[in-house]
C-alpha positions in Angstrom: 219.9 14.1 321.0 223.7 13.3 321.5 225.4 10.1 323.1 226.4 12.4 326.1 223.1 13.6 326.8 221.4 10.0 326.5 224.0 8.7 328.8 223.8 11.4 331.3 219.7 11.1 331.3 220.4 7.2 332.0 222.8 8.0 334.9 220.0 10.5 336.2 217.3 7.5 335.9 220.0 5.1 337.8 220.1 7.8 340.5 216.6 7.9 340.6 216.2 11.7 339.9 213.9 11.6 337.0 210.0 10.7 336.8 208.2 10.0 333.5 204.9 10.0 332.4 202.4 13.0 331.7 200.6 12.9 335.2 204.0 12.5 337.2 205.9 15.1 335.5 203.0 17.6 335.8 202.8 16.5 339.5 206.5 17.1 339.9 206.4 20.6 338.1 203.6 21.7 340.5 205.4 20.4 343.6 208.5 22.3 342.4 210.7 19.2 342.3 211.1 19.5 338.3 214.4 21.4 337.4 214.0 20.6 333.6 211.7 18.7 331.5 212.3 16.8 328.5 209.8 16.3 325.8 210.4 13.9 322.6 210.3 15.4 319.4 207.1 13.2 318.1 204.9 14.2 321.1 201.2 15.4 320.4 200.6 19.0 320.1 197.8 19.0 322.7 200.4 16.9 325.3 203.3 19.5 324.4 200.6 22.7 324.9 199.8 21.6 328.1 203.3 20.5 329.5 204.8 23.9 328.0 201.9 26.2 329.7 202.5 24.3 333.3 206.1 24.6 333.0 206.1 28.4 331.9 203.7 29.1 334.9 206.0 27.3 337.3 209.3 28.7 335.9 210.7 25.2 334.8 212.8 24.6 331.5 211.4 22.5 328.7 213.9 21.2 326.2 212.8 19.1 323.1 215.2 16.2 322.9 215.1 13.2 320.4 212.5 10.7 320.0 210.2 8.4 322.2 212.3 5.6 321.6 215.7 7.6 322.0 214.4 8.9 325.4 212.8 5.4 326.5 216.3 3.7 325.4 218.3 5.9 327.4 216.2 5.2 330.7 215.7 1.5 329.7 212.2 1.6 328.8 210.5 1.1 325.5 209.0 4.6 324.6 208.9 7.9 326.6 207.9 11.2 325.6 207.8 13.1 328.8 210.8 13.1 331.3 211.2 15.3 334.3 214.7 15.8 335.7 214.5 16.1 339.6 218.2 17.0 340.4 219.7 20.5 339.5 223.1 19.1 338.6 221.8 16.6 335.9 219.2 19.4 334.9 221.7 22.1 334.5 224.3 19.7 332.6 221.5 18.4 330.3 220.5 21.7 329.7 223.8 22.7 328.5 224.5 19.5 326.3 221.0 20.3 324.7 221.7 23.6 324.0 
């Protein structure tokens, strides 16, 4: 995950356009609020499968991006394995930056 993507994630956090944690992210996906879901590269296989299946069912894009520490650091927390982007503009730009 490059610096641009990390700083954009931080900006989305300050704009209150993200949610973190497995349960809250799944809730956002089910409610149609999540536009993009980021998962860390060091997430457990079981959690990744759960998230990917739910996102596939609800047509939400999932991207692997950085480690828990990188994602957490970008949003001012210790570690975060899962983040949902709730704003279409932030989601589109992040997806573009992550390829």
